N, C-alpha and C positions, 0 to 999 in steps of 0.2 A: 602194618598194614591195615589199610582199607579196600575192603571190595565191596562194588555197588552191584546188583544183579537189577537189569532192566526189565519191561516185561518178560513175560514167558515165553509168548510166541515164537516162532523157531527163525525170526528176523532179526532178533535181538538174545542178548546172553549177557555173560559178566565184563565186564568192564577190565582192562589190565589195570596196571599199577596208574596212578594219576593222583591228581587234587582236587578235593570237591570244597569249593568254595560255596558261603553263602551269602547270597544278596540281596538287599530289598527287591522282590518279584516287580516293581513298575518299575526298575531299572534294565526289565530285560522286554528287548523291542518283540512285540509280538509277530510271529513269521510263520510261513509253512514248514518252513525248513529249522528245525532245530540242533543239526547235526552239522558238523561244520568242521571239511578236510581241509586243513590249512596248508598252504605251501611250505610254512617252516616245519613239517613233518610233524605235525602234531595236531590232535582232532579236539576241538570245545563242542561241548553240548553243553545249550543254553535251555533248561530247565522255565518253562511257562511260571512253576512253582519258587524261584529265587533260586536255586539250583544250579551251580555250574561245573563242569566237571572238566580239566585240561589233563590230557593224557597224549600217549601213543598213539599214530594207528593203527586201528587192527582190525581184522575180519572176525565178524561173527562165529561158533564153531571153530576155529583156529587154535592151535597153540599159542598161547602167549609168548611173546618173546624177553629177552632180559633187556631194561630200556638201561642205553648207552649213557656215560655220563654227559657227551653232548646233548642229546635230546634231554636227559634230567635238566640242564642248564636253558634248553629252550623252554620246556614245560613251566621250570622256574620264573623264567622273564614274563612268558605270556599270563604267570598268576600274578605277578607285580604289577603286570599293566592293567590287567583286570580291577585289581586293586586303585591301581591311581586313578583309572577311569569313575569306578562306584564312589570314592572320597570324593571327589567333586561334582558328583552327582549326572553324570555322562550314561546314556541310555547304550545299552549292551546289545551289539550286533555285530554280524563277522567281519565287515568291513572297517567299521573302525577298531576293532579289537587289531586287526593286521595292520592299522595304519598306526595303532599305536605301538606294537610289536618293532617297526619299523623304523619308527621316531626312537627308541628306547635302547636300538644298537650301537648308540654311541657311547652309551654308558654301560658300566661292570652292572652285572644281575646286582651284588647288595645295595647301590648306589642309588638302584629304583626305590628304593625303601623311604629315601628322604624327600621333605617336603616339599621341595621346591622343583626338585625333580618330577616326583607327581605331577607336581601343579600345571609343569611344561608339558608332559603327555598328554593329560587330561585336555589341556589348553588349545594345544597344535592338531590334537586327534581330531576335534569338533570343527575344529575352524577347517580342517581339511574336508570333514564329512559336511558342512554347510555350503562351499565352495563345489562338492560333487556333486550336491540337492538343486542347484542353480539352473 
């Protein structure tokens, strides 16, 4: 198990169980907000240094609860979506991750690592984000 500590300021504390991914830092879209509480019951922290943490919602300085199997599957799905996006050079930000998550729901979690599925998720997410900016 990997535990990560954030800044020692009172606002931050230990991160609960989750997954840490290292991505090229150029693929993290610069933003004022790097903590994203997603509606799928998970939190994504996009670090400017290229580290991405995916885990359950949490409140600093609150007891950490056991992560359910359903939430573990959600976290695994998000991690696989992020891997698909970075494999195809798509810049990461909260809405494109959510779009990829929604697209991924028609697949089983383990299918998300197949190259044709990864390509589909990355391409559809990118195209959707381009239509949103028009």
